[in-house]
C-alpha positions in Angstrom: -30.3 -39.6 -9.7 -32.8 -39.7 -6.9 -35.2 -42.5 -6.3 -39.0 -42.0 -5.8 -40.8 -43.7 -3.1 -44.5 -42.4 -4.5 -46.3 -43.9 -7.7 -48.2 -41.0 -8.5 -46.4 -41.0 -11.6 -46.1 -42.9 -14.9 -43.9 -46.0 -14.9 -42.0 -47.5 -17.6 -40.6 -50.9 -17.8 -37.7 -52.6 -19.9 -38.4 -54.5 -22.8 -36.6 -57.7 -22.6 -37.3 -60.8 -24.9 -40.6 -59.2 -26.2 -42.3 -58.7 -23.0 -42.2 -55.4 -20.4 -40.7 -56.5 -17.2 -39.1 -54.4 -14.4 -35.5 -54.6 -13.7 -34.8 -57.7 -11.5 -33.9 -55.4 -8.5 -36.9 -53.4 -8.8 -35.4 -50.4 -8.9 -36.7 -47.2 -10.8 -35.3 -43.8 -11.5 -37.2 -40.3 -11.8 -37.5 -38.9 -15.0 -37.4 -35.0 -14.1 -39.3 -32.3 -16.2 -36.7 -29.4 -17.0 -39.5 -27.0 -17.5 -40.5 -27.3 -13.8 -37.8 -29.5 -12.0 -40.9 -31.9 -11.1 -40.9 -35.8 -11.8 -43.1 -37.0 -14.2 -42.0 -40.5 -14.5 -40.4 -43.4 -13.3 -37.7 -45.5 -15.7 -37.1 -49.1 -14.7 -33.4 -48.9 -13.6 -31.1 -51.7 -15.5 -28.3 -53.2 -13.2 -25.8 -55.2 -14.5 -27.7 -58.6 -14.8 -30.3 -56.9 -16.8 -27.6 -55.7 -19.6 -26.2 -59.2 -19.4 -29.9 -60.7 -19.6 -30.6 -58.5 -22.7 -27.5 -59.4 -24.6 -28.1 -62.8 -23.8 -31.6 -62.6 -25.3 -30.8 -60.9 -28.6 -27.8 -63.5 -29.0 -30.0 -66.3 -28.8 -32.7 -64.9 -30.9 -30.0 -64.3 -33.7 -28.3 -67.5 -33.5 -31.3 -69.7 -33.1 -34.4 -67.7 -33.7 -36.1 -67.2 -37.3 -35.5 -63.5 -37.5 -32.2 -63.3 -39.8 -33.7 -66.1 -42.0 -37.1 -64.0 -42.7 -37.1 -61.8 -45.8 -36.7 -57.9 -45.8 -40.1 -57.9 -46.8 -41.3 -59.8 -43.9 -39.2 -57.9 -41.5 -40.7 -54.8 -42.9 -44.3 -55.6 -41.9 -43.0 -55.5 -38.4 -41.7 -51.7 -39.1 -45.0 -50.7 -40.6 -46.6 -51.6 -37.4 -44.4 -49.7 -35.2 -44.9 -46.9 -37.5 -48.8 -47.2 -37.3 -48.8 -47.1 -33.3 -46.6 -44.1 -33.6 -49.2 -42.3 -35.0 -51.9 -43.7 -33.3 -50.3 -42.8 -29.8 -48.7 -39.4 -31.3 -50.1 -37.0 -28.5 -48.7 -39.0 -26.0 -45.4 -39.6 -27.3 -45.0 -35.8 -28.5 -45.9 -35.0 -24.7 -43.4 -37.5 -23.2 -40.7 -36.0 -25.6 -41.3 -32.5 -24.6 -41.2 -33.3 -20.8 -38.1 -35.5 -21.2 -36.1 -33.0 -23.2 -37.5 -29.6 -23.0 -37.8 -29.5 -26.6 -41.0 -27.1 -27.2 -44.2 -29.1 -27.8 -44.6 -27.8 -31.4 -41.3 -29.3 -32.5 -42.1 -32.7 -30.7 -45.6 -32.7 -32.2 -44.9 -31.7 -35.6 -41.3 -32.8 -36.1 -40.0 -35.5 -33.8 -43.2 -37.8 -33.6 -44.0 -37.4 -37.5 -40.2 -37.9 -38.3 -40.1 -41.3 -36.1 -43.0 -42.9 -37.7 -41.6 -41.8 -41.4 -38.5 -43.4 -40.7 -40.1 -46.7 -39.4 -42.5 -46.4 -42.4 -39.4 -45.7 -44.9 -37.5 -48.6 -43.9 -40.3 -51.2 -44.1 -41.3 -50.1 -47.5 -37.7 -50.9 -48.8 -37.3 -53.8 -51.1 -35.1 -56.6 -50.6 -33.5 -56.0 -54.0 -31.5 -53.0 -52.8 -29.1 -54.7 -50.4 -28.9 -58.2 -52.5 -25.5 -58.5 -54.6 -25.9 -59.6 -58.1 -24.5 -63.1 -58.7 -20.9 -63.0 -60.6 -20.1 -66.1 -63.0 -16.7 -66.8 -63.9 -17.2 -70.3 -65.3 -16.7 -73.0 -64.3 -17.0 -71.4 -60.5 -20.2 -69.3 -59.7 -19.5 -66.7 -57.1 -22.6 -65.5 -55.7 -22.0 -62.2 -53.3 -24.6 -62.0 -50.5 -25.2 -59.2 -48.0 -26.1 -60.9 -44.4 -26.7 -59.3 -41.0 -24.0 -58.6 -38.9 -25.5 -60.1 -35.6 -26.3 -58.9 -31.9 -26.2 -54.9 -32.5 -25.7 -52.5 -29.3 -27.3 -49.2 -30.3 -26.6 -46.3 -27.6 -28.3 -42.7 -28.4 -28.2 -39.4 -26.2 -30.6 -37.5 -24.9 -31.1 -34.5 -27.4 -33.2 -36.4 -30.0 -34.6 -39.6 -28.3 -37.5 -40.8 -30.8 -35.9 -39.3 -34.1 -32.3 -41.2 -32.9 -34.3 -44.6 -31.8 -36.2 -44.9 -35.2 -32.9 -43.8 -37.2 -30.7 -46.6 -35.5 -33.7 -49.6 -35.0 -35.5 -49.2 -38.3 -32.3 -49.9 -40.6 -30.6 -52.3 -37.6 -34.2 -54.8 -37.6 -34.8 -54.5 -41.2 -31.0 -55.7 -42.0 -32.0 -58.9 -39.7 -29.7 -58.0 -36.9 -31.2 -58.6 -33.1 -30.8 -55.3 -31.1 -30.0 -54.0 -27.5 -30.9 -50.6 -27.3 -30.0 -48.4 -25.1 -31.8 -44.5 -24.8 -29.6 -41.7 -22.4 -31.3 -42.0 -18.7 -31.4 -37.7 -19.2 -34.6 -38.3 -21.3 -36.1 -41.7 -22.1 -39.5 -41.6 -21.1 -40.7 -41.3 -24.7 -38.8 -44.1 -25.9 -39.9 -46.4 -22.9 -42.9 -45.5 -23.8 -42.5 -46.4 -27.6 -41.4 -49.7 -26.2 -44.5 -50.5 -24.7 -46.1 -50.1 -28.3 -43.3 -52.1 -29.6 -44.1 -54.6 -27.3 -47.7 -55.1 -29.0 -46.6 -55.5 -32.6 -45.3 -59.5 -31.7 -41.3 -59.4 -32.7 -39.8 -62.9 -32.4 -38.2 -63.5 -29.1 -35.3 -61.9 -28.1 -35.0 -59.6 -31.5 -35.3 -56.3 -29.9 -34.3 -55.3 -26.2 -34.9 -52.1 -25.1 -33.2 -51.2 -21.7 -32.2 -47.5 -19.5 -30.1 -47.3 -16.5 -28.8 -44.6 -14.3 -25.6 -46.1 -14.2 -22.8 -44.8 -16.3 -21.2 -48.3 -16.7 -24.2 -49.7 -18.4 -23.1 -48.5 -21.6 -19.7 -50.0 -21.2 -21.0 -53.1 -20.1 -23.0 -53.3 -23.3 -20.2 -52.0 -25.6 -17.8 -54.3 -23.7 -19.9 -57.7 -24.1 -18.1 -60.3 -26.0 -21.7 -61.4 -27.4 -22.2 -58.2 -29.0 -21.0 -58.0 -32.8 -21.4 -54.5 -33.5 -21.8 -51.1 -31.7 -23.7 -48.1 -33.1 -23.3 -45.1 -30.9 -24.4 -41.4 -31.1 -23.0 -38.7 -28.6 -20.2 -36.6 -27.6 -16.7 -37.2 -29.0 -15.1 -37.9 -25.6 -17.4 -40.7 -24.7 -17.1 -42.1 -28.5 -13.2 -42.5 -28.2 -13.9 -44.5 -24.9 -16.4 -46.5 -26.9 -13.7 -47.1 -29.7 -11.5 -48.5 -27.2 -14.1 -51.0 -25.8 -15.2 -52.1 -28.8 -11.7 -52.7 -30.2 -11.4 -55.5 -27.6 -14.1 -57.5 -29.5 -13.0 -56.1 -32.9 -16.7 -55.4 -33.1 -18.1 -53.3 -36.2 -18.4 -49.7 -34.9 -20.6 -46.4 -36.3 -20.2 -43.3 -34.4 -22.1 -40.1 -34.5 -20.4 -37.4 -32.7 -19.7 -34.1 -31.9 -20.1 -30.7 -34.0 -19.1 -27.1 -34.4 -20.8 -26.5 -37.6 -19.8 -23.5 -39.7 -22.7 -21.2 -40.9 -21.6 -19.1 -43.8 -23.3 -15.9 -44.8 -22.4 -14.0 -48.4 -23.2 -10.7 -48.5 -25.3 -11.7 -51.9 -27.8 -13.9 -49.4 -31.6 -13.4 -49.0 -31.0 -11.5 -45.8 -34.7 -12.6 -44.2 -33.9 -16.6 -45.3 -30.2 -16.2 -43.9 -31.7 -14.8 -40.6 -34.5 -17.2 -40.2 -32.3 -19.8 -41.0 -29.1 -18.7 -38.6 -31.9 -18.5 -35.5 -32.8 -22.1 -36.3 -29.3 -23.1 -36.8 -28.3 -22.5 -33.3 -31.7 -22.1 -31.1 -33.8 -24.7 -32.4 -33.7 -27.2 -29.3 -31.9 -24.6 -27.4 -28.7 -25.2 -29.5 -28.7 -29.0 -28.2 -28.0 -30.6 -31.6 -24.6 -31.9 -32.8 -25.5 -30.1 -36.2 -25.9 -26.8 -34.5 -24.3 -23.8 -36.6 -22.7 -22.7 -33.5 -20.1 -20.7 -35.6 -21.6 -18.0 -37.8 -19.3 -16.1 -40.3 -20.5 -13.4 -41.9 -19.3 -11.5 -44.9 -17.6 -8.1 -43.7 -19.9 -6.0 -46.2 -23.2 -6.9 -44.3 -21.5 -8.0 -41.0 -22.9 -4.9 -38.6 -26.4 -5.1 -40.5 -26.9 -9.1 -39.7 -25.2 -9.1 -36.7 -27.9 -6.0 -35.4 -30.7 -7.9 -36.9 -30.0 -11.2 -35.4 -29.4 -10.0 -31.9 -32.8 -8.0 -32.0 -34.7 -11.4 -33.3 -32.8 -13.1 -30.4 -33.8 -10.7 -27.8 -37.4 -11.1 -29.1 -37.9 -14.9 -28.8 -40.3 -16.0 -26.5 -38.5 -18.0 -23.7 -40.8 -20.2 -21.6 -42.4 -24.0 -20.7 -41.6 -26.4 -23.3 -45.2 -27.6 -23.2 -46.8 -24.0 -24.0 -47.4 -23.7 -27.8 -46.8 -20.1 -27.5 -43.3 -20.7 -26.3 -40.3 -20.5 -28.8 -37.4 -21.3 -26.5 -37.7 -23.9 -23.7 -35.3 -25.0 -21.2 -31.9 -26.8 -21.7 -32.5 -31.0 -20.7 -31.2 -30.3 -16.9 -29.7 -27.7 -14.8 -26.7 -29.3 -14.6 -26.2 -29.5 -18.1 -27.3 -25.6 -18.1 -24.6 -24.7 -15.8 -21.6 -26.5 -17.7 -23.1 -24.4 -20.8 -23.0 -21.6 -18.4 -19.2 -21.8 -17.7 -18.4 -22.1 -21.4 -20.2 -18.3 -21.6 -17.5 -17.6 -18.9 -14.9 -18.6 -20.8 -15.8 -16.7 -23.7 -15.7 -13.5 -22.1 -12.5 -14.4 -20.2 -11.1 -15.1 -23.9 -12.3 -11.7 -25.0 -15.3 -12.0 -27.4 -18.1 -9.5 -26.8 -21.4 -10.5 -25.4 -24.2 -9.1 -27.4 -27.2 -10.8 -25.9 -28.0 -13.7 -23.7 -25.9 -15.5 -21.0 -28.1 -14.9 -18.2 -30.8 -17.4 -16.2 -34.1 -15.6 -17.0 -36.8 -15.1 -14.4 -39.2 -18.0 -15.1 -39.0 -21.0 -12.7 -36.0 -21.3 -10.4 -36.3 -25.1 -10.8 -36.5 -25.0 -14.8 -33.1 -25.2 -16.6 -33.8 -22.1 -18.5 -30.8 -19.9 -20.2 -31.2 -16.9 -22.4 -30.2 -17.6 -25.9 -26.5 -16.2 -26.3 -24.6 -14.3 -29.0 -21.1 -13.5 -29.1 -19.6 -11.4 -31.2 -16.2 -10.2 -32.4 -15.1 -13.8 -31.7 -11.9 -15.4 -33.2 -11.8 -19.3 -34.3 -9.0 -19.8 -31.8 -11.4 -19.1 -28.9 -12.8 -22.2 -27.0 -16.5 -21.1 -27.8 -15.3 -21.4 -31.7 -13.8 -24.7 -31.1 -15.1 -26.6 -28.1 -18.7 -27.9 -28.3 -21.0 -26.7 -25.7 -23.8 -28.3 -26.8 -26.2 -25.4 -25.9 -27.4 -21.8 -27.2 -24.5 -20.4 -27.7 -23.5 -18.6 -30.6 -20.1 -16.9 -32.0 -20.0 -14.6 -34.9 -17.0 -13.8 -37.1 -16.4 -11.7 -40.0 -14.8 -12.9 -43.7 -13.8 -10.9 -46.6 -13.5 -13.6 -49.0 -14.8 -17.0 -49.9 -11.1 -18.7 -49.3 -11.0 -17.0 -45.9 -14.6 -18.3 -45.2 -13.6 -22.1 -46.3 -10.3 -21.8 -44.2 -12.0 -20.7 -41.0 -14.8 -23.1 -41.4 -12.2 -26.2 -41.7 -10.3 -25.2 -39.1 -12.1 -27.6 -36.8 -11.5 -31.1 -35.3 -15.1 -31.7 -36.0 -16.5 -32.3 -39.5 -20.5 -32.8 -39.2 -22.5 -30.3 -41.0 -22.3 -26.9 -42.4 -24.6 -23.6 -43.7 -24.1 -21.7 -46.7 -26.2 -18.8 -47.6 -25.9 -17.1 -51.0 -27.8 -16.4 -54.2 -25.0 -17.4 -56.3 -25.7 -21.3 -56.4 -22.7 -22.2 -58.4 -20.2 -20.3 -56.1 -22.4 -22.0 -52.8 -21.9 -25.2 -54.6 -18.1 -24.4 -55.1 -17.8 -23.7 -51.5 -19.8 -26.4 -50.4 -17.5 -29.0 -52.0 -14.7 -27.4 -50.4 -15.8 -28.0 -46.9 -14.5 -30.9 -45.1 -18.0 -32.3 -43.3 -20.5 -34.9 -43.9 -23.5 -32.5 -44.8 -23.6 -28.9 -46.2 -27.1 -27.1 -46.5 -27.3 -24.6 -49.0 -29.8 -21.9 -48.3 -31.5 -23.7 -45.7 -31.0 -25.7 -42.4 -31.6 -29.1 -41.4 -33.0 -30.9 -43.8 -32.8 -34.8 -43.0 -34.3 -37.1 -45.6 -34.9 -40.9 -44.8 -33.5 -41.7 -48.4 -30.3 -39.3 -47.7 -27.1 -40.9 -45.5 -26.0 -38.9 -42.7 -22.8 -38.6 -40.8 -19.6 -36.7 -40.5 -16.1 -36.8 -41.1 -12.8 -36.1 -38.6 -13.8 -36.3 -34.9 -17.6 -36.2 -35.7 -17.4 -39.8 -36.2 -18.0 -42.6 -39.3 -20.5 -44.5 -40.8 -23.8 -43.5 -41.5 -27.3 -43.4 -40.8 -30.4 -43.1 -42.9 -30.8 -44.1 -46.9 -29.3 -47.0 -48.4 -25.8 -46.3 -47.0 -27.4 -46.3 -43.5 -29.0 -50.0 -44.2 -25.7 -51.2 -45.4 -23.9 -50.4 -42.2 -25.7 -52.9 -40.5 -24.9 -55.7 -42.9 -21.6 -57.5 -44.0 -20.5 -59.2 -47.2 -20.4 -62.7 -47.7 -18.8 -64.6 -51.0 -20.2 -68.0 -51.9 -18.0 -69.7 -54.5 -19.4 -72.9 -56.2 -17.3 -75.3 -58.3 -19.7 -76.5 -61.0 -17.8 -79.0 -62.8 -18.5 -83.0 -62.4 -17.2 -83.3 -58.9 -15.6 -80.3 -58.4 -12.3 -81.0 -60.4 -11.9 -78.0 -62.1 -8.3 -77.1 -62.2 -9.4 -73.4 -60.8 -9.8 -75.1 -57.2 -7.8 -78.7 -57.6 -3.9 -78.2 -58.2 -2.9 -81.3 -56.6 
């Protein structure tokens, strides 16, 4: 990334030991707006020593600080303060999220920012009774099972949903009593670093939360590989997740992974056509297809295949493409020109494999410095093609027909991924039977993208393991301890003393 020499843009520093500070090197890297290719912010560029200092601060904060000993209710107060600050600064956060990612301003304003606030609020209001295990008595020994924090958590997120994923990881990890070193992607982190400025105001104890950004690929490796880290919570590509597993194994660290997806979207002939069309468009073209849950494999029952495809292509061609900060825009740029070029390569591969390009696949004439790409649909695809098997993380849909529910299920499950799936049918009994046979962590029936703070989210197979959100997501950041107390005088019961 190019380093800036001017100071005309916003500047964001690291959050270290509860205070904002520049990197020790004094270096900053540029944040580029994918709508126009312009620099809009400078981010403090953490070096190896900064990563080490952040981890050491978290270690000290956990081992000798008061945070792990506080009650859940006491820790929850801090999360509620963060939620309030997010709402008070909603416009600036929405603008920065839009400029960082290319996500359209309608979504950052009405989805991303409110969702982040709601997540902090949800966890902030949770009762400690939800995670406290009941005492179990087996005379003369009293057994107590407790849940305690894991320790120092390294949390790493990708660039596609910075604010939401920050909330998904920080809120439960902190509520459980851990200290955290958090690293967003350098490709889109201005909104997160602004959030770090807000969090600095809530008065968290020293070392509890450290937020660092770095343009160096090695920063994530240093963080995951640190012997002072007890747990790693990673969201990103499956390839990177595999590397994270190797690094985390060296210290036998606890690990959660939310990785890639190639989600099937199954449309039965008895669907509500309008609902299925709208939902299918959202499933692949929201956030320009840059979603791990993107419904990038569309399976349409042969009875309606032709009609459905024609209507879907027509609606896709009518999507208004433009700068992300325009409230009239329906489809913005991809996160970067480099990423767009990678998606274009996958489109070319789809052509070479014999899939028919029904629409899109070209660079629109909007702004040559922007990372724009037309929403793309392939028809007559086969599930063996790379466009049906590999995650390109872009607005590329491959459409395939099916003749029966069994065939649709077989196609859907024929994937190394297992994150999410969609089903569209008026026959809810049939839809739910199909849902239970799909190998994935989430199935949406007659809807798409319903995420609830109360409900766990995660995948199977190469989409990862562990869960975000809900009680299950909170428990990921805890570990069990058994305390057994002999209640006989002098502890002389035959249960524990044999000699």
